C-alpha positions in Angstrom: -37.3 133.1 -33.2 -34.4 134.4 -31.2 -32.6 131.1 -31.5 -33.0 131.0 -35.3 -30.0 131.8 -37.5 -29.8 135.6 -38.3 -29.8 136.3 -42.1 -29.1 139.6 -43.7 -31.3 140.3 -46.7 -29.4 143.1 -48.5 -31.1 144.7 -51.6 -31.7 148.3 -52.6 -35.2 147.2 -53.7 -37.7 147.0 -50.9 -39.9 144.5 -52.8 -37.0 142.2 -53.3 -36.1 142.4 -49.6 -39.7 141.6 -48.6 -39.8 138.7 -51.1 -36.6 137.2 -49.6 -38.0 137.5 -46.0 -41.2 135.7 -47.0 -39.2 132.9 -48.5 -37.1 132.6 -45.4 -40.0 132.3 -42.9 -38.6 130.7 -39.7 -35.3 132.5 -39.9 -34.5 135.8 -38.2 -34.2 138.2 -41.2 -32.7 141.7 -41.1 -33.6 143.8 -44.2 -30.8 146.2 -45.3 -30.6 148.6 -48.3 -26.9 148.6 -49.2 -23.5 147.2 -48.5 -22.5 149.9 -46.0 -25.6 149.1 -43.8 -24.7 145.4 -44.1 -21.2 145.9 -42.8 -22.3 148.1 -39.9 -25.0 145.7 -38.8 -22.7 142.7 -39.1 -20.2 144.3 -36.8 -22.9 144.8 -34.2 -24.1 141.2 -34.5 -22.5 138.7 -36.8 -25.1 137.0 -39.0 -25.2 133.3 -39.8 -25.5 134.1 -43.6 -25.8 137.1 -45.9 -28.0 137.2 -49.0 -26.5 140.0 -51.1 -27.6 141.9 -54.2 -24.8 142.8 -56.6 -26.0 146.1 -58.0 -26.6 148.6 -55.2 -25.8 152.3 -54.5 -23.1 153.6 -52.1 -21.4 150.1 -51.9 -22.2 147.3 -54.3 -22.4 143.6 -53.3 -19.0 142.7 -54.7 -17.1 145.4 -52.7 -19.2 144.5 -49.6 -18.2 140.9 -49.9 -14.5 141.8 -50.3 -14.7 144.0 -47.1 -16.3 141.1 -45.2 -13.5 138.8 -46.1 -11.0 141.2 -44.7 -12.6 141.3 -41.3 -11.3 138.3 -39.1 -14.5 138.1 -37.1 -16.7 138.0 -40.2 -14.5 136.4 -42.8 -16.2 133.0 -42.6 -19.8 134.2 -42.8 -21.4 132.5 -45.9 -22.4 135.0 -48.6 -24.9 134.2 -51.4 -25.3 136.7 -54.2 -28.8 137.3 -55.6 -28.6 139.1 -58.9 -30.3 139.5 -62.2 -26.8 139.3 -63.8 -26.4 135.6 -64.7 -23.6 135.2 -67.2 -20.6 133.0 -66.4 -18.4 136.0 -66.0 -20.8 137.5 -63.5 -20.7 134.3 -61.5 -16.9 134.1 -61.6 -16.7 137.7 -60.5 -18.9 136.9 -57.5 -16.8 133.9 -56.6 -13.6 136.0 -56.9 -15.0 138.5 -54.5 -15.4 135.7 -51.9 -19.0 134.5 -52.4 -20.1 131.0 -51.4 -22.9 130.6 -53.9 -24.9 132.5 -56.5 -28.7 132.9 -57.1 -30.2 134.3 -60.3 -33.2 136.6 -60.2 -36.1 136.0 -60.4 -35.7 133.9 -57.3 -37.4 130.6 -56.6 -38.3 129.9 -53.0 -37.2 126.2 -53.1 -33.8 127.1 -54.6 -33.3 129.9 -52.1 -34.1 127.6 -49.1 -32.0 124.8 -50.5 -28.9 127.0 -51.0 -29.4 128.8 -47.7 -29.7 125.5 -45.7 -26.8 124.0 -47.6 -24.6 127.0 -46.8 -25.6 127.0 -43.1 -24.9 123.2 -42.9 -21.5 123.7 -44.4 -20.7 126.4 -41.9 -21.9 124.2 -39.0 -19.6 121.4 -40.3 -16.7 123.8 -40.6 -17.3 125.0 -37.0 -17.5 121.4 -35.8 -14.3 120.6 -37.4 -12.7 123.7 -36.0 -14.0 122.9 -32.5 -12.8 119.3 -32.8 -9.4 120.5 -34.0 -9.3 123.0 -31.1 -10.3 120.3 -28.6 -7.6 118.0 -30.1 -5.0 120.7 -29.8 -6.1 121.4 -26.2 -6.0 117.7 -25.4 -2.5 117.3 -27.0 -1.3 120.4 -25.1 -2.6 119.0 -21.8 -1.0 115.6 -22.5 2.3 117.2 -23.3 2.0 119.2 -20.1 1.1 116.1 -18.1 3.9 114.1 -19.6 6.3 116.9 -18.6 5.0 116.9 -15.1 5.1 113.1 -14.8 8.6 113.3 -16.3 9.6 115.5 -13.4 8.3 113.0 -10.9 10.1 110.1 -12.7 13.3 112.2 -12.8 13.1 112.7 -9.1 12.8 109.0 -8.4 15.7 108.2 -10.7 17.8 111.0 -9.2 17.0 109.9 -5.6 18.8 106.6 -6.2 22.1 108.5 -6.4 21.5 110.4 -3.1 23.6 109.3 -0.2 22.9 112.1 2.2 19.8 113.9 3.5 20.9 117.2 2.1 21.4 115.8 -1.4 17.9 114.2 -1.2 16.5 117.6 -0.1 18.0 119.2 -3.1 16.4 116.6 -5.4 13.0 117.2 -3.8 13.2 121.0 -4.1 14.4 120.8 -7.7 11.4 118.6 -8.6 8.9 121.0 -7.0 10.5 124.0 -8.5 10.0 122.4 -12.0 6.4 122.0 -11.0 6.2 125.7 -10.1 5.8 125.1 -6.4 7.2 126.7 -3.3 7.8 124.1 -0.6 9.2 123.5 2.9 10.0 120.0 4.2 10.9 118.2 7.4 12.9 115.0 7.5 12.7 112.9 10.7 15.4 110.4 11.6 15.3 108.9 15.1 15.1 111.9 17.4 16.4 114.5 14.9 14.4 116.8 12.7 16.0 118.4 9.6 14.3 121.3 7.8 14.8 122.5 4.2 12.8 124.8 1.9 13.1 126.6 -1.4 14.1 129.8 0.3 15.9 128.7 3.5 16.6 126.1 6.1 15.8 125.3 9.7 13.7 128.4 10.6 12.0 128.2 14.0 8.6 129.2 12.6 8.8 126.3 10.1 9.3 123.9 13.0 6.1 125.1 14.7 4.2 124.7 11.5 5.4 121.1 11.0 4.5 120.3 14.6 1.0 121.6 13.9 0.5 119.5 10.7 2.5 116.4 11.5 -0.2 114.3 13.1 -3.2 115.6 11.3 -3.6 113.1 8.5 -1.9 112.2 5.2 -3.1 115.2 3.2 -4.2 118.6 4.7 -5.4 121.5 2.6 -6.2 125.1 3.7 -6.5 127.9 1.2 -3.4 127.8 -1.0 -1.5 125.6 1.4 -1.3 121.8 1.3 0.6 119.5 3.6 1.5 115.8 3.0 2.7 113.6 5.9 4.5 110.3 6.1 6.3 108.7 9.1 9.7 110.2 8.3 8.8 113.0 6.0 6.4 116.0 5.9 6.0 118.4 3.0 4.2 121.8 2.9 3.3 123.4 -0.5 2.7 127.2 -0.2 1.2 128.0 -3.6 -1.3 125.3 -4.7 -2.8 126.3 -8.1 -6.4 126.6 -6.9 -7.3 128.6 -10.0 -6.9 125.4 -12.1 -8.9 122.5 -10.6 -7.4 119.9 -13.0 -3.8 121.1 -12.4 -4.5 121.3 -8.6 -5.7 117.7 -8.7 -2.6 116.5 -10.5 -0.3 118.4 -8.1 -1.9 116.6 -5.2 -1.0 113.3 -6.8 2.5 114.4 -7.6 3.4 115.7 -4.2 2.0 112.6 -2.6 4.1 110.4 -4.8 7.2 112.4 -4.2 6.6 112.5 -0.5 6.1 108.7 -0.4 9.3 108.2 -2.3 11.2 110.6 -0.1 9.9 108.8 3.0 11.2 105.5 1.7 14.5 107.0 0.7 15.0 108.5 4.2 14.5 105.0 5.7 17.0 103.6 3.2 19.5 106.4 3.9 19.2 105.8 7.6 20.1 102.1 7.1 22.9 103.0 4.6 24.4 105.6 6.9 24.2 103.3 9.9 25.8 100.5 7.9 28.5 102.9 6.8 29.3 103.9 10.4 29.3 100.2 11.4 31.8 99.5 8.7 34.0 102.4 9.8 33.8 101.2 13.4 34.7 97.6 12.4 37.6 98.9 10.3 38.9 100.8 13.3 38.4 97.7 15.5 40.3 95.5 13.0 43.1 98.0 12.9 43.4 97.9 16.7 43.2 94.1 16.5 46.0 93.9 13.9 48.1 96.1 16.1 47.4 93.8 19.1 48.3 90.8 17.0 51.6 92.4 16.1 52.3 93.1 19.7 51.5 89.5 20.6 53.8 88.3 17.8 56.6 90.4 19.1 56.0 89.2 22.6 56.0 85.6 21.4 59.3 86.1 19.6 60.9 87.7 22.7 59.6 84.9 25.0 60.9 82.3 22.6 64.4 83.9 22.5 64.3 84.2 26.3 63.2 80.6 26.7 66.0 79.4 24.4 68.6 81.4 26.4 67.3 80.0 29.7 67.6 76.4 28.4 71.1 77.1 27.0 72.1 78.5 30.4 70.5 75.5 32.1 72.5 73.1 30.0 75.7 74.9 30.7 75.0 74.9 34.4 74.1 71.2 34.2 77.4 70.4 32.4 79.3 72.2 35.2 77.4 70.4 37.9 78.2 67.0 36.4 81.9 67.4 37.5 80.9 67.7 41.2 78.0 65.2 41.3 80.0 62.2 40.3 77.4 60.9 37.8 78.1 58.2 35.4 78.2 58.9 31.7 74.8 57.2 31.3 73.3 59.3 34.1 74.7 62.5 32.6 73.3 61.6 29.2 69.9 60.9 30.7 69.8 64.3 32.5 71.0 66.1 29.4 68.3 64.3 27.3 65.5 65.4 29.8 66.5 69.0 29.5 66.8 69.0 25.7 63.4 67.3 25.4 61.9 70.0 27.6 63.5 72.6 25.4 62.1 71.0 22.3 58.6 70.8 23.8 58.8 74.5 24.8 59.9 75.4 21.3 57.1 73.4 19.8 54.6 75.2 22.0 55.9 78.6 20.9 55.7 77.5 17.3 52.1 76.5 17.7 51.3 79.8 19.2 53.0 81.6 16.4 51.1 79.6 13.8 47.8 80.4 15.5 48.8 84.1 15.6 49.6 84.0 11.9 46.3 82.4 11.0 44.4 84.9 13.1 46.3 87.8 11.5 45.5 86.4 8.1 41.8 86.2 8.9 41.8 89.8 10.2 43.6 90.9 7.0 41.0 89.3 4.8 38.1 90.8 6.7 39.7 94.2 6.4 40.2 93.8 2.7 36.6 92.7 2.2 35.3 95.8 4.1 37.6 98.1 2.1 36.3 96.6 -1.1 32.7 97.2 0.0 33.7 100.8 0.8 35.4 101.3 -2.6 32.5 99.7 -4.5 30.1 102.4 -3.0 29.3 105.1 -5.6 31.4 108.3 -5.5 29.4 110.7 -3.4 31.8 113.5 -2.8 29.1 116.0 -3.4 26.5 114.1 -1.5 28.6 113.8 1.6 28.3 117.5 2.2 25.2 117.9 4.4 25.5 121.6 4.4 22.9 123.8 2.8 23.6 126.9 0.7 20.1 128.2 0.1 19.4 131.8 1.0 17.9 132.6 4.3 14.1 132.7 4.4 11.5 134.7 6.3 9.9 131.4 7.2 6.7 129.7 6.3 3.4 131.4 6.8 1.0 129.7 9.1 -2.2 128.2 7.7 
């Protein structure tokens, strides 16, 4: 019986109350003498339905129904009037007061049961609809929340593409976790260097000891409100896991793992990018030195060519003077002069070949330099990213697990 719906049988006539209770066998019935008793009892335990007489002392049925409809916790309780007043105006007055149905005395058991069951069924249907609507609202709210959370993760990945320094990547990671309501610390490992960042500070000795502790203890470690995620080049510690919400906590585990995996991949990419950038700078410097050396060689060639021409000119003058004392014939003098001039032309040709090679080499160096400069200019503007400094406030460090 305790699981049966509670019905208030409200009538100032005891016989009428007993009659109603007999008709409603199987229900929990509470007999009440007037409207005031009905309101007081309903506030102690809300009934599933109220059978209410209209004409009663102290507070009649119409006023009782009006009062019920003003109480938020009782406003949807079905009310069926049971009255000897049966005119259309009487019924309309009852409906205006907020009644769900109307019974005319003398009562018939079959009609009473039919209308009671119908009213209870309608209320169950309304409650089911309300429950479904509430469930739908909850589901929609959860979906909106999850979409916002996933949007944060997607935004991190999109933003990480524009990061060209470890500090700018750290800012993106912290921003994503702050949007998820998380306090974090992280360690980036590149070659033999460790870099530490957090939502409240950077490079605190205590944080280093924590990361040394968790670094080699598996992909995901959880203890109390702390969680740590590890990848080869990246470790992340979350200080305030939302353990009060199991569903949210589960989603957060997925999100931090995804962000950590993306951060690890980006660190590897940044390492290659920064190494390539340094190699480009080194090559540009080397090409500059090479261009300078080529210029010096060109100058030396020109000087050697001029010196060689002067030597041959002096040689020809000396040879002309020696012809006077050697007693050579004109044919012999012409032959000697031809030999010297041929040697001069060959020497000049050799110098010209060297200059041509130097010019070709200089052109190749120039084209390589231009290509490297174009690669450098094509790289996105990362003026902000190039600053690897960190301006977060100092922190008291990370608490040990």
